[in-house]
N, C-alpha and C positions, 0 to 999 in steps of 0.2 A: 642083686638086683630081688632077691626072693625077698629077703629078708625086712629089703625096705619096704615091699611090699605087703609082707606080711605085719611089718610094726602100722603099717599106715592104715589098715585094715583093724586092726588091734586097737586103734588111738580111736576108730570111725572117721576119720578125715575123707571126708566124697570127691573125688575125684573134678566136683564140676565148683569146690571150696577152693583145693591144691592149683586148680588150673588160675583163681585169681588171685591167689596170693601168688604162681610164678610170674603171673601177668601173658600167660600166654592161653593157647586156646584149650577145652578140654581133651579134643582129638590130640595136641602136640603131646598135653601130657602122658592118656595113652601109649601113643606111641615114645615116651621117653621110659616109662614104667614099662618096657616093653624089651629095650635094653639090657644087655649082661650084664655091663660092667656102669658102675657109677660115674667111673673119668668118661664114656662116652659122652655122660651131657655137658650142655653148654656149663663154660666154665662159672656163671655170673646166676641160673638155675643152679646149677651145683653147690653153691655156694648159698644161697639163700635155705635149700631143702635141711641141710647140713642146720643152719644156725637155726629154723623152724624145729627138729627133733635133736637139738643142741648139742651135736656128735662133734668130735672134732677132726676127726677125719671122715673119710668113707673107705676103711678099713673093717674087716668084717666081725672081728674082735672085738672094734667097738662097738657097735651095730649089734651084738652079739650080747654084749654087760649091758645094756640097757633096760630095769625093769619096769613094768609101766603100771606103776603105781597114781597114786588119786592126787600125789602131789604132784608129781610130771605130768598127766594125764590135763591137766588145769593150767600148768607150766605152757603144757604144747596151744593149747587151746587160747590161751592171751598173747600167746605170737603172730598164731593163728589169725585171730581179731584184727591182732594192730596192723596188718598186715593187708588183710584184705580190707579193699574200703567199705568204711565206717558204713554203719546205715544215716548216721546226719550227714553224710556227703551224697547219700544215697536221693534223701529228704527232699535236698534242694532240688529233685525233678519230678520228685512224686510228693505228694503229700500222705504221712506216715504218720498220722496225728490217731492216738487213737487206738492203735498196735504194738503187741506187747514183739521185746525180742525175736522170739522164734520168725512171731508172723511176717515180719518187715525182711526179716532172713529168706524165708520161702520166699516171699513177692523179689527180691532182690537174686536169687537164686536163678526163679523161672524168667523175671530181665534180661538175665545176665544170656541162661537159653538160647532164648529166643533172640536173640540179637544172632550170635553165634548160629542159630542154623539156617535165619536170614544173608549170612555171608557166605556159608561154606560153599566150600565149590563150585561147578561151573554153572552156567547162564541158567540148563536148563532141569540142575538139581533144585538152585536155587528157584529157581519160579512151583517145582514140586513143593520145597517147604513153604512160599510163601500159602499156597492155596492150602497143605493139613494147616497150618497155623492159622487163619482164617474158617475154616472151618469149626478148628477149637476155640475163636473168638465166639462162634457163630453156638458152642454149646454150653461155653459159659453163661450167656444171654437168657438160654435154655436152663440152666440148673435146675433153679425154684419149679419150674414146670411140668417140668420129665426128668419125674426120678427113676429113670432107671439112668441115664447119664451118669449118677454116681458110682453107679454098680457096675457100670463097663467102667471105665474108672480104674474102679476096686479089682477089677478082673484083671486088666491089666495088670495093674504093679506087683499083681497076686502070678503073673504069668511069666514077668519076666523079674522074676527073685527080688524085689523091692521089700516085700513083708511079707510074709505067715501067708499061705492059704487057707490059714484056720482063722482070719482076721477078717470079723466084722464090725462097721464101723456106723453101719445104718441100719435101716430094718431087717434084723438077723435072716426070718421066715424069708425075706419080699429077695434077699440078697443072696439065700441060696440059693434058688428056683433060677433065680433069670443066671447067677451062676453054670448051674447047670443043663440048661439051656443053652446060654453062649458057645457052652465047651463043645457039645453037641452038636452045633451051627458049624463050630470051627475046623474040629474033626471032620468032617464032611466036607467042610471043602477043601482041608489040606490036603485031605486022604484021594481027593477024584473022585469023589462021590456026586461031583454036582458038576453042572454045563453049565454054557445059557442057555442051546436049546431046551434042557428039563426046567429050566426056571422061570423063559421067558414067561411062558401064563401067568408066573407069580409076580413079577416084577412087574408087567402090566394093571397087577391091580392096584399090586405097591403104588405105581405111576396115575393112575387112578383114586386112588387116595387120598394122595396130596394135592391134586391137581382140584380138584372134591372141595378140599380143604381152604383154598388155597379160594375160592371162590366165595363161599362163607364169610373167608375173613375179607375180601375184596366187596361185598355184598352189606357188612355190615361198617363195614371205614365210610362206604359211600352213604348207608340212612345216617350216621351218625353227622357227617357232615350238612348234610341236608338239614337234619334237626340242628344243627349248627347257626347255617345258613338264617332259619327260620329265625329262631331265640336272637340271633343277634338284629334282625329285624323287626322286633316285634318291640327287642327294646329302645330301638333308634340309634344302636351304635350299628359303626364300619369294623369290627376288630374287635379280639379277645385279649383285655393287658390287665397286670397287675391289679388296676381299680374295680375292673369290672368282673374280674373272671369267675368270683363266687358267687352274684348274680346272674351271670351268662351261665352260669354251671347249674340253678336252680334252677332258670326258665326250661336249659333241655330238661332236665328230666321230668319238668312240669307237661309236656309237648307230649314225649314218650308215654306219660303215664296217658294222656287223653286217648289214645292210639290204643291202649289194653281195655 
């Protein structure tokens, strides 16, 4: 199995794609690859893997004889793509128009993992996964307004070994500084240098700042709603619709300018 693992790694076949090819969960792929002998795999899964790698049998000699050339790599990639759910099938669930193949594969991989996490384990684990993914969704919604979210994603990709620690895809100076600060904070956290009692006051300020922002946001929303109602009343409308939207928004801007 060490030879199989090494070959898959050399070919760049991810656990996610292999899981989809075999029709099993990602965790099951990890379990398969930890077995000492390929013959301990379920027969149909073993046949699929041998077919993917173009091996007649699972003997060590057959595996050792493989030379990873460009031609072989492309052949494996082709067989892998044929076995994995195609982008056109996935497109029946999502509108992927305008995305290239790499972007489509990314969406497919993310969706596959999300579903796996929501189906994973006992009810308590599934509940935790649900809220983790819900918070991830909130972060993605805020991605354009909070650049630090991208730095957090980059930092986690580096610490978990997916990318090089020297890789910078965003503003390098800001990302570099943020990673240094985050590393220091997490080192303090992991080494037991922080406690609830020590950070109680800091967390209190954190909560107060968020509550203040929420109050300001609520106030702005209430002001906007009041202005919208006034605009509709002045124009003689009862609601905003497609035909009067431009006129209503113009009136809202006019009302707001009167208060300046």
